[in-house]
N, C-alpha and C positions, 0 to 999 in steps of 0.2 A: 504494500500500500504506500509506504513512504517512498519507495523507489519510483513508483508511477507518478506520484505527486511531484517529486523532484524533477523527473523527466518532463512533465507537463510544464512546470515553471521554467525550466531551462529552454524548452521549445518556444514558449510564449515570449521570453526575454529576447530570444533571437529573432522572432518573427515580428513582434509588435513594433519595435523601432523602425524596422525596414518598411513596414506597412504605413507607419505614420509619416515617413519621409517621402513616400511616393506621392507625387502631386498629380491629381487627375488632369488630363489634357482636355481642353475645351473642344467641342465639335468643330469640324472644318468650316462650317458656315457661320460660326459664332462671330458676332459683331459687338464690341463693347458699347455700352449705352452712350458714352461720350461721342461716339462716332455715328450713332443712329441718326437718320433724317429727322427733322423737327416734326414732321407729320406723324411719325411713329412713336413719339415720346408721350408719356402720360403726365399731365400737369399734376404733380403730387400736392403742392401747397394748397390749391383750392379744395381738393378732395379732403385733405387732412383738416383744414380749417372748417369745412362743412361738417365733418364728422364730430369734431370737438364742439362746435356750436350746437349740433343736434343733441349730444349727450348733456351739455350744460343746460339747455332748455328743458330737457326731461328731468334733470335733477332739481332745478329750481321750481319747476311745476309740481314735483312731488313734495318738496319742502313747503311750498305755498299751501298745497292741499292739506298737509299735516297740520299746519298752523291754523287753518280754518276749522278743521275738526277739533283741534285742541281748544279753540275759543268757544266752539259750540258746547263741548263737554264741560268747560269751566262755567259757562252760563247755566247749563242744566244743573250742575252741582250747587251753584248759588241759589237757584230756584228751590231745589230740594231742601237746602239748609233753611231757607226762609220759611218754608211750609212747616218744617219741624218745630220751629219756635212758636 
């Protein structure tokens, strides 16, 4: 058992560094983004800004609705306390 484990560790120590150093080659028709035509590039900033705006509008709407519900509950508690007296 120990010999098998030792051989496995020895094998992985020899194979893993060589595997990590091997750099994958890009496909032959690969074109870096910096060299792509302007018509084929995606405008990232407007999309990212829209996504953030959408999320913030949703969060603020949720907080606003929680505030309204809390005010209503506080009002109902006040009414119940006044009835109790």
